[in-house]
Residue, then its C-alpha position, 0 to 999 in steps of 0.5 A: m317882634i314889635r308887638f311882643i316888645i310892646r306887650r312886655l313894656i305894657l307889663l312893666v306897669p303892674l310889675l313896677f306897681g307891685a315892686s313899689v308896694l313891696v319896697f314901700l312896705t319893706m322900708r316901713l317894716i325896718p326898725g328905727d324912726p327916720a325922723r329921730l335919726a335925722l334929728g339926732a339923739e339930742a332932739t326933743e320928742d316935740q321936734v321928732q313929732l314935728m318932723r314926722r308930721q312934716w314928712g307925713l310919717d304920722q299918717p296911715l300907711p295907705v295914705q303915705y303910699v298914695y302921697w309918695i307914689g303920687h309925687a313920684l309920678q310927677g318926678d318928685w321922689g323927695r329929698s334925702t333926709v341926710s344930705r337934703v339933696p333931691a333923691t334923684e340927684e343923689i342916685a344920678n351922681r352915683l349911677p355912672a360909677t356903678l354902670r362902669l363897674a357893672a359893664l367892665s364886670i360883664v366884659f370880664a365874665i363873658v370873656l373869661g366864662i366863654g373862653f374857659g368854657l370853650l377851652a374845656a369843651v374842645r379839650h374835653n376829658t383832659w387836664l385843661d377841662r378838669a382845671s377849668m371846671v375846678m376854677a369855675l367851681l371855686g368861682i361859684c363857691t367863693p363869697s364875693f366879699w371874701l374874694g374881694l378881700m383876698l384880691i386887695l390883700v394880694f394885688s394891693v397890699w402885697l404886690g401894690w399893682f392896683p389901688s384898693f378903693g376909689q374910682d379915679g381911674l381905670d386901674h381902680l375898677v380892675l379888682p372890683s370888676l373881677t370880684l363882681g364878675a367872678a361868679a358870673a364868669a364861673l357859671i357862664a364857663r360851666v354852661t358854655r362847656s355843657s352846651l357846646l358838648e351837646v352841640l359838638g356831636a350834632d350831624y351838621l357839624k359832622t357834615a361840615r367836617a366832611k366838607g373839609l372846614a377847619e375845626h376852628i371855623i366849625i367851632t366858632r361859626h357853627a357850634l358856638k353860635n348854636a350853643l349860645i342860647p342857654v348862655l344868653t339865658l344865664l347872662g340875662l339873669e347874671l346881668g340882672g343881678l350885677l347891680t344888686g351884687a354891686i352892693v357887696t362889692e362896692t362896700v368892700f372896695a369903698y367904691p362910690g356907687i349906688g350900692l354903697l349909697l344904698i347901704s348907707s341910706i338903709g342904715n340912716r332909714d333914708f326912705a327917699v333914696v332907698q325906694p327909688a334906688l330899689l325900683l331902679f334895680a327892679l326896672q333894670f332887671v325887667l329890661i335886661n330880660l326883655l333884651v335877652d328875649v330879643l337877642y334869642a331871635v337874633v342868635d337863632p332866627r328860628i325863634t319867633y314871637a307872636 
């Protein structure tokens, strides 16, 4: 297992290198001149050209990339062209808010997804099963921005139960977390149901029933544990997508996290902030999938890695 983890961590180097090249080129392909945007419409052409030379934007792309990645490896990611604050400081200020949102979202997704999936599997072919799967289908099909707007309309405007923006308290996280975790909860519910239905007919569960074990013990201690492998796979993919999915959610709720920062930085062509933020998304996606691979062996000891 240790050797497997070390190999996966070594693979991070070429993966992040490829991601850095892709992010760098993508930002350069976006229309707009960051120097002109930073100086404003009143700036003269000479001022714009001077700013471009100061930022190295007049150099060929390979030279720009080597300059950027060389400084990044030394911990210097540059300064925001908007706030003039170091890019790492901008991201560090916003990261805790996004992590809180993502953490609460995945808690909602796991609790609701596994709960409804378990209920649907145990009450297979009943109205509870059908109702749970219809809700799951709606959760998958509903766009997150529309769901967020509907939650604001109902629970903020009509009922006044929760605030519609900000991050001053836990109540500010409820609606954004439900919005962000809804699709993940729906997918987890469907996968949990189908996986449990396959496991519930296994011979070892029939043996457990013959021994007189209570049904809830059979399901929670034996069936659910063996049905979690596909759920873990899905959970890894959903966790990897939560931070990127937070971009839409944070925009809808004006939630001051990395997603909102990324949207505004892209609009301002703020390369210094966008590039490390996107690389952070790539890094967390790879690390989360590594964690899921390790959890496979924890859930099912029969799984080993050479």
